[in-house]
C-alpha positions as CSV (number, residue, x, y, z in Angstrom):
1,X,97.3,112.1,93.7
2,X,94.0,111.6,92.2
3,X,94.5,113.6,88.9
4,X,98.0,114.1,88.6
5,X,99.6,112.7,85.1
6,X,102.0,110.1,84.4
7,X,105.3,111.7,82.7
8,X,105.3,111.4,79.4
9,X,109.4,110.3,79.4
10,X,109.7,107.3,81.8
11,X,105.8,106.8,82.8
12,X,106.3,107.5,86.7
13,X,103.6,108.2,88.9
14,X,106.0,110.5,91.2
15,X,104.9,113.8,89.0
16,X,104.2,117.1,91.2
17,X,103.0,120.5,89.7
18,X,105.8,123.7,89.7
19,X,104.4,127.0,88.4
20,X,103.0,126.2,84.5
21,X,104.9,122.9,84.0
22,X,104.9,119.8,85.5
23,X,107.8,118.4,86.6
24,X,109.0,114.2,86.7
25,X,111.3,114.2,90.3
26,X,112.9,110.7,88.8
27,X,114.0,111.5,85.3
28,X,113.8,115.1,85.6
29,X,111.8,115.9,82.8
30,X,109.5,119.1,83.0
31,X,106.2,119.3,80.6
32,X,103.3,121.7,79.7
33,X,100.7,119.7,80.4
34,X,98.0,121.0,77.3
35,X,100.9,120.1,75.1
36,X,101.6,116.4,76.3
37,X,97.3,116.5,75.7
38,X,98.0,117.7,72.1
39,X,100.8,115.5,71.3
40,X,98.8,112.6,72.6
41,X,95.7,113.1,70.5
42,X,98.0,113.6,66.9
43,X,100.0,110.4,68.0
44,X,96.7,108.7,67.9
45,X,95.6,110.0,64.1
46,X,98.9,109.1,62.7
47,X,98.4,105.1,64.4
48,X,95.1,105.0,62.8
49,X,95.2,102.7,59.1
50,X,93.2,103.9,56.3
51,X,92.4,102.2,53.6
52,X,92.9,102.9,49.8
53,X,89.6,105.2,50.6
54,X,90.9,106.9,53.4
55,X,88.6,105.0,55.7
56,X,90.0,104.0,58.9
57,X,90.0,100.5,59.7
58,X,89.3,98.7,62.9
59,X,90.0,95.6,64.1
60,X,87.2,92.8,63.3
61,X,86.1,94.9,60.0
62,X,85.7,93.4,56.8
63,X,87.7,94.9,53.4
64,X,87.7,93.8,49.8
65,X,91.1,93.4,47.9
66,X,91.9,96.0,45.2
67,X,94.2,94.5,42.8
68,X,95.3,91.5,42.4
69,X,98.2,90.5,44.4
70,X,100.9,87.7,43.9
71,X,101.7,85.9,46.8
72,X,105.5,84.6,47.3
73,X,105.9,80.7,47.4
74,X,102.5,80.1,46.0
75,X,101.8,79.4,42.4
76,X,98.1,81.6,43.1
77,X,97.3,84.8,44.1
78,X,94.4,86.9,46.0
79,X,91.7,88.1,43.0
80,X,91.0,91.4,42.5
81,X,87.5,91.6,44.6
82,X,88.2,88.9,47.5
83,X,86.5,89.8,51.0
84,X,88.4,89.2,54.0
85,X,86.5,89.0,57.2
86,X,87.8,90.0,60.6
87,X,91.2,91.6,59.9
88,X,93.2,92.4,62.8
89,X,95.9,95.9,63.3
90,X,98.9,95.3,63.6
91,X,102.1,97.8,63.7
92,X,104.7,96.1,60.9
93,X,107.5,98.0,59.9
94,X,107.3,96.8,56.0
95,X,104.1,98.9,55.7
96,X,101.8,95.1,55.9
97,X,99.5,96.4,58.7
98,X,96.7,93.8,57.9
99,X,96.5,90.3,59.6
100,X,93.7,88.3,58.1
101,X,93.3,84.8,56.7
102,X,91.8,84.1,53.1
103,X,89.9,81.5,52.4
104,X,92.0,78.8,50.6
105,X,95.4,80.6,51.1
106,X,95.2,81.2,55.1
107,X,97.0,83.3,57.1
108,X,98.4,86.8,55.3
109,X,100.1,90.1,56.3
110,X,98.2,93.1,53.5
111,X,98.7,96.3,52.8
112,X,95.7,98.4,53.6
113,X,96.7,100.7,50.9
114,X,95.4,97.6,49.1
115,X,91.8,97.4,50.5
116,X,89.1,98.8,51.1
117,X,86.6,98.8,53.6
118,X,83.8,96.6,52.7
């Protein structure tokens, strides 16, 4: 039981090898370990956040805003060229995948398509 993989469906550690497949006795799911590894690699690649120029963004990076952005509830906006330090990558359904603090404005959520890595 030292290197048996967990079930991709229910995350159970009770999986066992049966011929060419791995089987989970808890949820009766069967999978090929090589296909599961390929799927997890492609899932990691789809979860990466990229800036407007295609560079991968990570937590703690600094970015520069590419165009003037309007801020709801404020008469001022974020000017093009504003540098933002210490971003955090978040998962969001509405496309705002960067959480940050901007001097003079406060906490904001930005879309990665409007920034470039500094």
